C-alpha positions, -999 to +999 in steps of 0.1 A: +159-085-028+182-061-047+182-083-077+144-084-076+142-046-074+165-041-105+146-063-130+126-035-146+156-012-148+175-041-166+147-043-191+151-007-201+189-008-202+189-040-223+174-020-252+142-040-252+122-008-247+139+010-276+131-019-299+095-022-287+087+015-286+055+007-268+040-012-297+051-048-296+047-054-258+079-073-256+079-070-218+047-091-217+025-064-202-008-054-216+003-018-220+035+001-220+041+016-185+065+042-200+039+056-223+012+056-197+034+076-174+046+099-202+011+109-214-001+115-179+030+137-172+023+157-204-013+165-192+001+180-160+031+197-175+009+219-197-006+235-166+025+242-146+040+275-135+063+288-108+033+304-091+006+278-089-029+277-074-048+246-066-068+226-041-047+202-021-067+170-013-051+177+013-019+159+007+016+160+021+047+140+013+078+131+034+107+117+014+132+091+027+164+099+007+190+116+029+173+106+061+174+121+088+174+152+065+145+148+040+124+166+015+089+175+028+061+195+013+025+197+001+009+179-028-012+203-050-029+197-083-028+227-108-066+232-105-092+238-079-122+218-068-132+189-046-100+169-047-104+149-015-106+116-035-070+121-046-056+112-012-081+087+001-065+053-006-097+035+005-115+047-026-090+039-053-094+001-057-121+004-084-100+027-106-081+014-136-044+019-136-045+046-163-069+068-143-049+062-112-017+073-129-034+104-142-046+113-107-013+108-089+007+124-117-014+156-114-002+162-078+027+186-078+051+181-050+066+211-032+100+203-017+119+217+012+147+201+032+142+197+069+154+174+097+130+148+109+132+160+145+121+195+134+086+182+140+091+187+177+094+225+173+080+232+139+084+265+120+054+280+102+059+259+071+060+226+090+032+236+113+010+243+083+018+209+068+010+192+101-024+210+102-030+199+066-021+163+075-049+163+101-075+177+077-102+159+058-114+185+034-094+200+005-074+231+011-073+259-016-036+269-017-010+289-035+025+277-039+055+297-051+084+277-065+120+287-072+114+274-108+086+258-127+083+223-112+097+196-134+085+160-140+103+130-155+093+095-164+113+071-142+115+034-150+118+013-118+102-017-102+096+001-070+088+035-085+051+044-081+035+071-103+042+106-090+039+141-104+063+170-110+083+184-082+101+217-073+117+235-045+091+256-028+097+292-016+063+300-001+032+281+006-001+300+013-030+278+023-066+289+028-085+279+060-076+245+072-102+225+092-085+197+111-101+164+123-111+170+159-101+134+170-066+138+156-062+173+169-070+160+204-044+133+201-019+159+189-023+179+221-026+148+244+009+137+234+002+100+238+028+074+227+026+069+189+013+033+191-015+044+215-024+073+193-027+051+162-048+025+179-070+051+196-078+068+163-084+035+145-108+024+172-125+057+169-133+050+133-107+074+117-098+060+083-064+044+077-052+069+051-058+099+074-041+083+104-011+074+082-008+109+067-010+126+102+015+101+117+039+107+088+040+145+096+051+139+132+018+147+149+018+116+172+041+105+199+060+120+228+091+129+209+076+136+175+095+130+143+087+132+107+084+097+092+090+091+055+056+084+038+066+049+026+078+039+061+048+054+078+023+033+058+040+000+069+043+013+105+006+020+107-004-013+090+019-032+114+007-014+145-030-019+138-027-055+125-007-066+155-034-053+178-061-071+158-042-104+159-040-102+197-078-100+198-082-128+173-062-152+195-089-150+221-117-160+198-130-195+190-121-211+157-142-206+126-166-235+121-158-244+084-131-236+058-138-204+038-124-189+006-127-153-004-116-137-037-109-103-053-098-094-088-090-057-090-063-035-107-046-064-125-042-087-094-061-118-083-062-122-045-076-154-029-078-157+009-081-191+025-094-193+061-090-227+078-105-237+112-071-238+130-053-215+154-038-183+141-011-185+115-007-162+085+011-162+052+011-140+021+023-156-011+029-137-043+033-153-077+046-136-108+047-155-140+071-146-169+065-112-184+049-096-154+062-067-134+087-084-111+095-112-135+100-098-170+129-121-180+121-153-161+111-185-178+096-199-146+070-185-122+087-164-095+073-170-060+079-150-028+063-154+006+065-145+042+046-161+071+041-162+109+030-190+132+009-185+163+038-168+182+041-141+155+074-129+140+100-104+152+119-097+120+108-076+091+088-096+065+109-106+034+079-097+012+079-061+025+051-038+034+024-058+015+026-084+042+014-060+069-012-044+046-029-078+039-026-089+075-046-058+086-073-065+060-078-102+071-075-092+108-104-067+104-126-094+091-118-120+117-123-094+145-157-085+130-166-122+129-151-127+164-134-159+151-099-172+148-084-190+118-053-199+099-050-175+070-033-179+037-034-150+012-025-158-023-017-131-049-012-135-086-002-105-106-015-103-142+000-087-173-026-058-167-006-049-136+019-028-156+035-008-128+036-007-090+009+015-075+017+012-038+011-011-009-024+004-005-038-017-033-029-049-014-047-038+017-077-026-003-078-057-026-078-080+004-104-058+021-125-061-011-121-099-010-131-101+027-163-081+018-173-106-008-196-136-001-172-165+007-173-201-006-178-223+025-166-259+025-171-290+046-136-302+040-102-283+043-088-301+012-117-291-009-113-255+002-076-254-006-081-272-040-108-247-049-087-218-039-057-229-061-080-235-090-088-198-092-054-189-107-035-193-140-004-205-121-003-242-115-012-256-081+023-272-078+039-238-079+017-224-051+024-254-029+062-253-034+062-215-027+041-216+005+052-226+040+016-230+053+003-249+023+033-273+026+025-277+063-011-283+056-004-310+030+024-328+047+022-323+085-006-340+105-020-327+137-031-346+168-067-336+161-064-353+127-063-387+144-097-398+155-100-420+186-125-448+182 
């Protein structure tokens, strides 16, 4: 995994970026990720000062470096207005990457070091951030920094677009109106898992649950949870609960294939009329984000059989995000299926944007009108034909496709 994470850094260090200068596209991408980030950062930099006013979406951020002592603070753009869209992941999937980078880069991070267990007895600063994490409407705010916040363009295969940051001395928000359902959970002190599931079942959107959970507003012994970890924790908690329900439903009647093509990624979801199993397979051909040097298609996958899995998925947080999206659809259908999610990253996917786009891309696929087949082989063949990557590569990289093609079941043998 470490080797995979360092590929983009190696590209920059090799001198390829210096030779290219964003004009020759030697990395194989459709645009230079360095220049996209650089120009977005310049737009924000011109508006920065040590004393800044803006409308937080509302947004908060909990870092992970130095855990259990981490940086935490508000996210504030250097302007006022209706900024709620800037922190609602569910609404980002139709954006292009350039607009997404502009949006996220314009959010300035205030930083203050705290211990994660401070959430149990928060001071005024942390209590304010907890209230913001439970709010749905933007919060007009003033932030006073030690110095003018600074931004820098970082090249990294796991580095998502982010704005300037600075140590915050004082944070003065206007009136904060919290979501009543989350506020009730906060005072009820339910276990964190129960809190997440209750809010989800009450119709509270994922991004709001995750934000509040990250700020330590849920659980008996509340702790701050780094933003990146909290996203996967909430995805995993909700999707596990959905899978438990799915196992009680009858099988789907016929094979189905769903598709989405958003933000430089093709997602195809295969549903087969079999008992629950699930796999996410990602394919990166040469020149794409995770495979800039390779001469062969790079495949990575994680799966679970009916019994589920106990260890963390090799493919990372994307696994749980996609599982939540397909789980929602099957619960809505009140049906059970074997699920294979296939993802191909295109050259347009010039930089990582976050696990959210996997969840929302698969959700988008599951909202589409599926192709329905009489035969499982026809469904699989059609699904694999939707990609640029050859069928053979998908089959070699997938545990469930291999099982489908080479392992026969008792029900496959008809008794005459």
